[in-house]
C-alpha positions as CSV (number, residue, x, y, z in Angstrom):
1,M,-31.0,150.3,242.9
2,Y,-34.6,151.3,244.6
3,K,-33.3,150.3,247.7
4,T,-29.7,151.2,247.4
5,L,-29.8,154.8,246.1
6,V,-33.9,156.0,245.7
7,R,-35.3,154.8,248.9
8,P,-32.3,156.1,251.2
9,I,-32.9,159.7,250.0
10,L,-36.8,159.5,250.2
11,F,-36.9,158.6,253.6
12,L,-34.8,161.5,254.4
13,F,-37.9,164.0,253.9
14,D,-41.2,163.6,255.6
15,P,-43.3,160.5,254.2
16,E,-46.7,162.5,253.5
17,K,-44.4,165.5,251.3
18,V,-42.6,162.1,249.5
19,H,-45.9,161.0,248.7
20,H,-47.0,164.0,247.0
21,F,-43.5,164.1,245.1
22,T,-43.7,160.7,244.4
23,F,-47.2,161.1,242.6
24,A,-46.0,163.9,240.8
25,F,-42.7,162.4,239.6
26,I,-44.4,159.2,238.1
27,K,-47.0,161.2,236.5
28,I,-44.8,163.9,235.1
29,I,-42.2,160.7,233.6
30,S,-45.5,158.3,232.9
31,K,-46.0,161.6,230.0
32,I,-42.7,161.2,228.2
33,P,-43.7,158.6,225.5
34,F,-41.3,155.2,225.8
35,M,-41.9,155.5,229.8
36,P,-45.1,153.2,230.3
37,A,-43.6,150.6,227.7
38,L,-40.3,150.8,229.9
39,F,-42.5,150.2,233.0
40,R,-44.3,147.6,231.6
41,K,-41.2,146.1,230.6
42,M,-39.2,146.3,233.6
43,Y,-42.5,145.2,235.8
44,L,-44.7,143.3,234.3
45,V,-45.1,139.9,234.1
46,K,-47.5,138.3,231.5
47,D,-48.3,134.7,231.5
48,K,-51.7,133.1,231.3
49,R,-51.0,131.0,234.2
50,L,-50.9,134.4,236.4
51,E,-54.8,134.8,235.4
52,R,-57.2,134.7,237.7
53,E,-61.5,135.0,237.5
54,V,-62.2,136.0,241.2
55,F,-65.7,137.9,241.9
56,G,-66.4,137.1,238.4
57,L,-63.8,139.6,237.8
58,K,-60.8,138.6,235.1
59,F,-57.1,139.7,236.7
60,S,-54.2,139.2,234.3
61,N,-52.4,138.5,237.9
62,P,-53.3,137.8,241.9
63,V,-50.9,141.5,242.9
64,G,-52.7,144.6,243.7
65,L,-52.5,147.8,245.3
66,A,-54.1,148.3,248.9
67,A,-56.4,151.0,249.0
68,G,-54.7,154.4,250.4
69,F,-51.7,154.3,247.7
70,D,-54.0,156.5,244.9
71,K,-56.9,157.8,247.1
72,E,-58.5,159.9,244.9
73,A,-57.8,158.0,241.6
74,K,-55.5,160.6,240.3
75,L,-52.2,158.1,239.5
76,Y,-54.2,154.6,238.7
77,N,-53.5,154.7,234.9
78,E,-49.9,155.4,235.6
79,L,-49.8,152.8,238.1
80,S,-51.1,150.4,235.3
81,N,-47.7,150.3,234.3
82,F,-45.8,148.9,237.4
83,G,-47.1,145.1,236.9
84,F,-50.0,144.8,238.7
85,G,-53.0,142.9,238.3
86,F,-55.7,145.4,239.9
87,I,-55.9,148.4,241.8
88,E,-58.1,149.9,244.6
89,I,-58.6,153.6,245.2
90,G,-59.6,155.3,247.8
91,T,-60.9,155.6,250.3
92,I,-63.6,157.8,249.2
93,T,-65.9,159.4,251.2
94,P,-69.5,161.8,249.7
95,K,-67.7,165.2,250.9
96,A,-63.9,166.2,250.6
97,Q,-62.1,166.4,254.0
98,S,-59.2,167.5,254.6
99,G,-58.7,164.2,257.2
100,N,-56.6,164.5,260.6
101,P,-54.2,167.1,261.3
102,K,-50.3,166.7,260.2
103,T,-48.2,165.6,261.0
104,R,-50.0,161.9,260.4
105,L,-47.8,159.3,258.7
106,F,-44.8,157.9,260.4
107,R,-42.1,155.5,259.1
108,L,-41.0,153.1,261.6
109,K,-37.8,152.0,259.8
110,E,-36.4,149.6,262.2
111,D,-39.6,148.1,262.2
112,Q,-40.0,148.0,258.5
113,G,-43.5,149.4,259.5
114,I,-45.9,152.7,259.1
115,I,-47.9,154.3,261.7
116,N,-51.1,156.6,260.0
117,R,-53.6,158.7,261.3
118,M,-54.5,160.2,257.8
119,G,-58.3,160.2,258.5
120,F,-59.1,159.6,254.9
121,N,-58.6,162.6,253.5
122,N,-59.5,162.8,249.9
123,Q,-61.9,165.3,247.6
124,G,-65.0,163.3,247.6
125,I,-67.3,161.9,245.6
126,E,-67.2,164.0,242.3
127,A,-63.4,164.2,242.5
128,A,-63.0,161.1,242.2
129,I,-65.5,160.5,239.1
130,K,-64.0,162.7,237.4
131,N,-60.6,161.4,237.7
132,L,-62.5,158.1,237.1
133,K,-63.4,159.3,234.0
134,K,-59.8,159.4,232.2
135,R,-59.4,155.9,232.2
136,N,-57.4,154.3,229.5
137,T,-56.4,150.9,231.5
138,N,-57.9,147.3,231.4
139,L,-57.1,146.8,234.8
140,V,-59.5,145.9,237.6
141,I,-60.3,148.8,239.0
142,G,-61.5,148.5,242.9
143,G,-63.8,151.5,244.6
144,N,-62.8,151.5,248.1
145,I,-65.5,153.5,250.0
146,G,-66.5,154.8,253.7
147,K,-68.3,157.6,255.6
148,N,-67.3,161.4,256.3
149,T,-65.9,161.6,259.8
150,D,-68.7,164.6,260.6
151,T,-71.4,161.8,259.5
152,T,-73.3,161.2,262.8
153,P,-74.2,157.0,263.2
154,D,-77.8,157.5,261.8
155,D,-76.5,158.5,258.8
156,Y,-73.4,156.8,258.2
157,T,-75.5,154.1,255.8
158,A,-76.5,156.8,254.1
159,D,-72.8,158.1,253.7
160,Y,-71.5,154.4,252.1
161,E,-75.0,154.4,249.6
162,A,-74.2,157.5,248.2
163,C,-70.6,156.8,247.6
164,F,-71.8,153.4,245.6
165,K,-74.6,154.5,243.8
166,A,-72.2,157.7,242.3
167,L,-69.0,155.3,241.9
168,H,-71.4,152.3,240.5
169,P,-70.7,153.0,236.4
170,Y,-66.8,153.8,237.1
171,V,-65.6,150.9,239.3
172,D,-65.1,147.1,239.0
173,Y,-66.2,146.3,242.3
174,F,-66.8,147.5,245.6
175,V,-64.7,147.7,249.1
176,V,-66.6,148.3,252.2
177,N,-64.1,150.2,254.9
178,V,-65.8,149.7,258.2
179,S,-62.3,149.0,260.1
180,C,-60.0,152.1,259.7
181,P,-59.0,153.4,263.1
182,N,-58.4,157.0,261.9
183,V,-61.4,157.9,261.6
184,G,-62.8,158.5,265.1
185,S,-65.9,156.6,266.3
186,H,-66.0,153.4,264.3
187,A,-67.8,151.2,266.5
188,K,-71.0,151.0,265.2
189,L,-69.4,150.3,261.8
190,Q,-68.2,146.2,262.9
191,D,-71.5,145.8,265.0
192,K,-72.9,142.6,263.4
193,G,-76.4,144.0,263.3
194,Y,-75.4,147.3,261.9
195,L,-73.2,145.3,259.2
196,L,-76.2,142.6,258.3
197,E,-77.9,146.4,257.6
198,L,-75.3,148.3,255.5
199,L,-74.8,145.7,253.4
200,G,-78.4,144.1,252.6
201,G,-79.0,147.7,251.5
202,L,-76.2,148.0,248.6
203,K,-76.9,144.8,247.9
204,K,-80.3,145.8,247.2
205,I,-79.2,148.8,245.5
206,N,-76.7,146.6,243.7
207,A,-79.4,144.2,242.3
208,K,-81.2,147.0,240.7
209,E,-78.4,148.0,238.4
210,A,-78.2,146.6,235.1
211,S,-74.7,145.4,235.5
212,P,-74.4,144.8,239.2
213,K,-70.6,145.1,240.6
214,P,-69.1,142.5,243.8
215,I,-69.2,144.0,247.3
216,V,-66.7,143.2,249.3
217,L,-65.5,143.7,253.3
218,K,-62.5,145.0,254.4
219,I,-62.1,144.2,258.1
220,A,-59.2,144.5,260.9
221,P,-56.6,142.6,261.9
222,D,-57.1,142.6,265.5
223,L,-60.6,141.2,265.5
224,N,-60.4,137.6,267.8
225,N,-62.0,134.8,266.9
226,Q,-65.7,135.3,268.3
227,Q,-65.3,138.4,265.6
228,L,-64.1,136.6,262.9
229,D,-67.0,133.7,263.3
230,E,-69.6,137.0,262.5
231,I,-67.8,137.9,259.9
232,I,-68.5,134.9,257.9
233,E,-72.0,134.8,259.5
234,V,-72.6,138.2,257.6
235,V,-70.9,137.3,254.7
236,K,-73.3,134.0,254.3
237,E,-76.2,136.1,255.2
238,T,-75.9,138.9,253.2
239,R,-74.2,136.9,250.0
240,I,-71.5,139.1,249.7
241,D,-68.8,138.1,247.1
242,G,-65.7,138.0,249.7
243,V,-63.0,139.9,252.4
244,I,-60.6,141.8,252.7
245,A,-58.1,141.0,255.2
246,S,-56.6,142.9,256.5
247,N,-56.7,147.0,257.8
248,T,-54.2,148.5,259.6
249,S,-53.7,147.4,263.3
250,V,-54.0,149.2,266.9
251,N,-52.1,146.5,268.5
252,R,-48.0,147.9,269.2
253,T,-47.5,144.3,270.4
254,G,-43.5,143.4,269.6
255,L,-42.4,146.5,268.1
256,K,-38.5,147.6,267.9
257,T,-39.1,151.2,267.7
258,S,-38.7,152.4,271.3
259,E,-41.8,153.5,273.7
260,A,-40.7,156.7,273.5
261,R,-41.4,157.0,269.8
262,L,-44.6,155.5,269.7
263,N,-45.7,157.5,272.3
264,A,-44.3,160.7,270.6
265,I,-46.4,159.3,267.4
266,G,-49.2,158.5,268.7
267,N,-52.9,156.9,268.0
268,G,-53.0,155.5,264.3
269,G,-53.3,152.8,262.2
270,L,-50.1,150.5,262.1
271,S,-49.0,148.8,259.0
272,G,-46.0,146.5,257.5
273,K,-44.2,144.1,258.0
274,P,-45.1,144.4,262.4
275,I,-48.7,143.3,261.1
276,T,-47.6,140.1,258.4
277,E,-48.6,136.8,260.7
278,R,-51.5,139.1,262.1
279,S,-53.0,139.1,258.8
280,T,-52.2,136.0,257.8
281,R,-53.7,134.3,260.8
282,V,-57.3,136.1,260.0
283,I,-56.7,134.9,256.8
284,K,-56.5,131.4,257.7
285,Y,-59.4,131.5,259.7
286,L,-61.9,133.2,258.2
287,S,-60.6,130.0,255.0
288,E,-60.7,127.1,257.6
289,H,-63.9,128.0,259.4
290,S,-65.8,129.1,256.7
291,D,-65.2,126.4,254.8
292,N,-63.3,127.8,251.5
293,A,-67.1,129.9,251.0
294,F,-65.6,133.0,249.6
295,P,-62.8,134.5,248.4
296,I,-60.7,136.3,250.3
297,V,-58.1,139.3,249.5
298,G,-55.1,139.2,251.7
299,V,-52.8,142.3,252.5
300,G,-51.0,143.5,255.4
301,G,-47.0,142.8,255.7
302,I,-46.2,141.9,252.1
303,H,-42.4,143.0,252.1
304,T,-41.4,139.3,250.1
305,A,-42.2,137.1,247.6
306,K,-42.2,134.4,250.3
307,D,-44.8,136.7,252.3
308,A,-47.2,136.9,249.7
309,L,-47.2,132.6,248.9
310,D,-47.9,132.6,252.5
311,K,-50.5,134.2,252.7
312,L,-52.3,132.4,249.1
313,A,-51.5,129.0,251.2
314,A,-53.1,130.5,253.8
315,G,-56.4,130.5,251.8
316,A,-56.7,133.9,249.7
317,T,-57.0,134.3,246.4
318,L,-55.2,137.1,245.6
319,V,-53.0,139.8,247.7
320,Q,-52.2,143.1,247.9
321,V,-49.1,145.7,248.4
322,Y,-48.7,149.0,250.2
323,T,-46.7,149.4,252.9
324,G,-44.2,146.8,251.2
325,F,-44.3,148.8,248.0
326,I,-42.7,151.9,249.6
327,Y,-39.9,149.8,251.2
328,E,-39.3,147.7,248.8
329,G,-40.0,149.5,245.5
330,P,-41.9,148.0,242.2
331,K,-39.5,144.9,241.9
332,L,-41.6,143.4,244.7
333,V,-44.6,142.8,242.5
334,K,-42.9,141.2,239.9
335,E,-41.1,139.2,242.3
336,I,-43.7,137.7,243.6
337,N,-45.4,137.4,240.1
338,K,-42.4,135.4,238.9
339,A,-42.5,133.2,242.5
340,L,-46.1,132.0,241.4
341,L,-44.9,131.2,238.0
342,K,-41.9,129.0,240.2
């Protein structure tokens, strides 16, 4: 019903407006007493065989919702009824920021993809904490953190540390986002020397906490083999808990969407079906060249159960959906979990 009736109507309107409308609709309908239970009945696959222990955390199933959907932790309680094993909120920055100018979100229907240049639009740490204090789900919740767009390079680390310290009591694991192409210059963020400094600093803060939280690094799908080797070295040297592969791509190769349309859209991060194989390649490379030394969360172009299984076969321990969730609907999570049981 979603793909034949709901999606065609939603896709008639501006993607960002549809996103806000969908949030409001789920929020309202979830207040009806029987609806959360109905959603769980429709989409939740509960089976001990799906459970995973990763990063020292217990996941009810290995299918999560990637960061970017619930940026400000406004809807994670309601979304927990849609069958996910974990939900990642963010990207959160220290201060509120409006992000890049609109229009900044575009569907590529022919490619089953999305281009976005949102620019970490969010209401900042304090607003996120206020929302996280309303948590009423036992689902694993991750916190994806980044820097403010106007932060100077000398203060990048301070931004990440501020988010880390403030959110520490409220999330179960952290994702250090250094690979988003939509927040201005981020070359320094992917430099090996700087990553060692940044992650080393967060590890020191973490060690002082009564209950340290897992730290994972989110990387781009466009890294070459030498850069991926450096990521493996960074994980080894800093002893962080894992990697998320991968973020959105700046590569436009092989798209069915016309050159004219792509030029009209301009810059931004590409997600969805066009990056399925790219992200799987990154997962496979990291897994094989590290001798499976750390967990990998596979994300990027998961639109079918097979896409998820391919990422797990390539070496991922967990998977996340985002664009596939928009194109395929909530049944995608159920289909992946049922396929895993088979």
